[in-house]
C-alpha positions in Angstrom: -150.2 26.4 92.8 -149.5 24.1 89.9 -150.4 26.9 87.5 -148.0 29.3 89.2 -145.2 26.7 89.0 -146.0 26.2 85.4 -145.8 29.9 84.6 -142.5 30.2 86.4 -141.0 27.2 84.4 -142.3 28.7 81.2 -140.8 32.1 82.0 -137.5 30.5 82.9 -137.5 28.5 79.7 -138.3 31.5 77.6 -135.5 33.5 79.4 -133.0 30.7 78.7 -134.1 30.6 75.1 -133.7 34.3 74.6 -130.2 34.2 76.3 -129.2 31.4 74.0 -130.3 33.3 70.9 -128.4 36.4 72.2 -125.3 34.3 72.7 -125.5 32.7 69.3 -125.9 36.2 67.7 -122.9 37.5 69.5 -120.8 34.6 68.2 -122.1 35.1 64.6 -121.5 38.8 64.6 -118.0 38.5 66.0 -116.9 37.0 62.7 -118.9 39.4 60.5 -117.5 42.8 59.3 -117.2 45.6 60.1 -115.0 44.9 63.1 -115.0 47.5 65.8 -111.3 47.3 66.5 -111.0 50.6 68.3 -113.9 49.9 70.7 -112.6 46.4 71.3 -109.2 47.7 72.3 -110.8 50.2 74.6 -112.8 47.5 76.2 -109.7 45.4 76.6 -108.1 48.3 78.5 -111.2 48.9 80.6 -112.1 45.3 81.4 -108.7 43.7 81.2 -105.9 46.0 82.0 -107.8 47.8 84.8 -108.5 44.4 86.4 -104.8 43.5 86.8 -104.3 45.1 90.3 -107.4 43.2 91.7 -106.3 39.9 90.2 -102.7 40.3 91.3 -103.6 41.2 94.9 -106.2 38.4 95.1 -103.8 35.9 93.6 -101.0 36.9 96.1 -103.4 36.5 99.0 -104.8 33.1 97.7 -101.2 31.9 97.3 -100.3 32.8 100.9 -103.4 31.2 102.4 -103.1 28.0 100.3 -99.5 27.7 101.3 -100.3 27.9 105.0 -103.2 25.4 104.7 -101.1 23.0 102.6 -98.2 23.2 105.1 -100.6 22.5 108.0 -101.8 19.4 106.2 -98.6 18.0 104.8 -96.5 18.6 108.0 -98.4 15.7 109.6 -96.9 13.3 107.1 -93.5 14.9 106.8 -94.1 15.9 103.2 -93.2 19.6 103.5 -91.1 19.3 100.3 -94.3 18.8 98.3 -95.9 22.1 99.4 -94.6 24.1 96.3 -95.7 21.5 93.8 -99.1 21.0 95.5 -99.7 24.7 95.6 -98.8 25.2 91.9 -101.0 22.3 90.8 -103.9 23.5 92.8 -103.6 27.0 91.5 -103.1 26.1 87.8 -105.7 23.4 87.5 -108.6 24.8 89.4 -108.2 27.5 92.1 -106.7 30.1 89.8 -109.1 29.9 86.9 -112.3 29.6 89.0 -111.2 32.4 91.5 -110.3 34.7 88.6 -113.6 34.0 86.9 -115.7 34.7 90.0 -113.8 37.8 90.8 -114.1 39.2 87.3 -117.8 38.2 87.1 -118.2 40.7 90.0 -116.1 43.5 88.6 -116.8 43.1 84.9 -120.3 41.7 85.1 -121.6 44.5 87.4 -119.9 47.1 85.2 -121.3 45.8 81.9 -124.8 45.3 83.3 -125.0 48.8 84.9 -123.4 50.5 81.8 -125.7 48.9 79.2 -128.7 49.1 81.5 -128.2 52.9 81.9 -127.8 53.3 78.2 -130.9 51.3 77.6 -133.2 53.3 80.0 -131.8 56.7 78.8 -132.4 55.7 75.2 -128.7 56.0 74.2 -128.9 52.7 72.4 -131.7 54.0 70.3 -129.6 57.1 69.5 -126.8 54.8 68.3 -129.2 53.0 66.0 -130.4 56.3 64.7 -126.9 57.2 63.6 -126.6 53.9 61.6 -124.4 52.2 64.2 -125.0 48.5 64.9 -125.5 48.8 68.6 -125.3 45.1 69.2 -121.9 44.8 67.5 -120.6 48.0 69.0 -121.8 47.4 72.6 -122.1 43.6 73.0 -119.6 42.0 70.6 -116.8 44.2 71.5 -117.2 43.5 75.2 -117.5 39.8 74.5 -114.3 39.6 72.5 -112.5 41.7 75.1 -113.6 39.3 77.9 -112.7 36.2 75.9 -109.2 37.6 75.3 -108.6 39.1 78.7 -109.7 36.2 81.0 -106.9 33.7 80.1 -104.3 36.5 80.4 -105.7 37.6 83.8 -105.9 34.0 85.0 -102.2 33.6 84.1 -101.5 36.7 86.2 -103.4 35.2 89.1 -101.5 31.9 88.9 -98.2 33.7 88.8 -99.2 36.0 91.7 -100.5 33.0 93.7 -97.3 31.0 93.2 -95.2 34.0 94.2 -97.5 34.5 97.3 -96.8 30.8 98.2 -93.1 31.5 97.9 -93.4 34.5 100.3 -95.2 32.3 102.8 -92.6 29.5 102.5 -89.7 32.0 102.7 -91.0 33.5 105.9 -91.8 30.2 107.6 -89.2 27.8 106.3 -86.6 30.2 104.8 -86.9 28.3 101.4 -84.6 29.7 98.7 -86.2 31.1 95.5 -84.5 28.5 93.3 -85.5 25.5 95.4 -89.1 26.7 95.8 -89.7 27.4 92.1 -87.9 24.2 91.0 -90.2 22.2 93.2 -93.3 24.3 92.3 -92.9 23.6 88.5 -91.6 20.0 88.9 -95.1 18.4 88.5 -96.8 21.1 86.4 -97.1 20.2 82.7 -98.6 21.9 79.7 -101.5 19.4 79.8 -102.3 20.9 83.2 -101.7 24.6 82.3 -103.2 25.0 78.8 -106.7 23.4 79.2 -107.3 25.0 82.6 -106.3 28.4 81.3 -108.1 28.3 78.0 -111.4 27.3 79.7 -111.4 30.8 81.2 -112.1 32.1 77.7 -115.4 30.4 78.1 -115.8 32.1 81.4 -115.2 35.4 79.7 -117.8 34.6 77.1 -120.4 33.7 79.8 -119.7 36.9 81.9 -119.9 39.2 78.9 -123.0 37.6 77.3 -125.1 37.2 80.5 -124.2 40.7 81.7 -124.9 42.3 78.3 -128.2 40.5 77.9 -129.4 41.6 81.3 -128.2 45.2 80.5 -129.8 45.3 77.1 -133.1 44.1 78.4 -133.3 46.5 81.3 -136.6 48.2 82.1 -138.1 50.3 84.9 -135.6 53.2 84.9 -132.8 53.6 87.4 -134.3 50.9 89.6 -134.0 48.5 86.7 -130.3 49.5 86.2 -129.5 48.5 89.8 -131.3 45.3 89.4 -129.5 44.5 86.2 -126.2 45.1 87.8 -126.9 42.8 90.7 -128.4 40.1 88.5 -125.5 40.3 86.2 -123.1 39.3 89.0 -125.4 36.6 90.4 -126.4 35.0 87.1 -122.9 35.1 85.5 -121.4 33.6 88.7 -124.0 30.8 88.9 -123.7 29.9 85.2 -119.9 30.1 85.4 -119.8 27.6 88.3 -122.2 25.2 86.5 -120.3 25.4 83.2 -117.0 24.9 85.1 -118.2 21.4 86.2 -118.9 20.5 82.6 -115.6 21.9 81.4 -113.6 20.0 84.1 -115.3 16.8 83.1 -114.6 17.5 79.4 -110.9 18.2 80.2 -110.6 14.9 82.0 -112.1 13.2 78.9 -109.8 14.9 76.4 -106.7 15.0 78.6 -106.9 11.9 80.8 -103.3 12.4 81.9 -104.4 15.5 83.9 -106.5 13.4 86.3 
């Protein structure tokens, strides 16, 4: 029993070590020429632009639901006027970034894990190496850079869609005018709330890309392994993202105490 536990701990430690080295290499290679600009732009389109409809619809739905729940709570205290500001603060500071990160860990993480896993088991990565292409830079670094750039932009889209969804809910329930709603919504939101919470999603993008690429690049056992890599990419990137989010929130409170 103890030997089995020891082996599991050793395997987990080795896996974390390999992932850490993989992440460090991706950061190092991102700043070393040659830069795969064309492939990076293609990944920005595939991973970023194609995710906009999902993020916009999800943000709209989250905004409507948050508005209804907030109204149900604040009506008890006669504080309906605080609904727009409370909704905007909740979205900008935590709900928007975390929801966007988890949604994209599903869409992007599964795609990267499956794509790189399929390339691994069909020896396409070996073929790239045979043509003198740095497969790590071409396949991993480009996706990592694209995710780091795309996540803050997509989070901003989610925040905007969520605030607009809150307006639709308030307009249908309380006939709130657009000017009054948006004036109240942004009355308490400051740059110290918006910027740190949005920029931390760049870290989420890095986590999603690196974890998914690592699982894809280490795929074995044929098509069965591809499916396993896709599933594990979503699960592992989501779990790591949630854990890192706790650390980042605490770090933001330390660096920007006025956001507390």
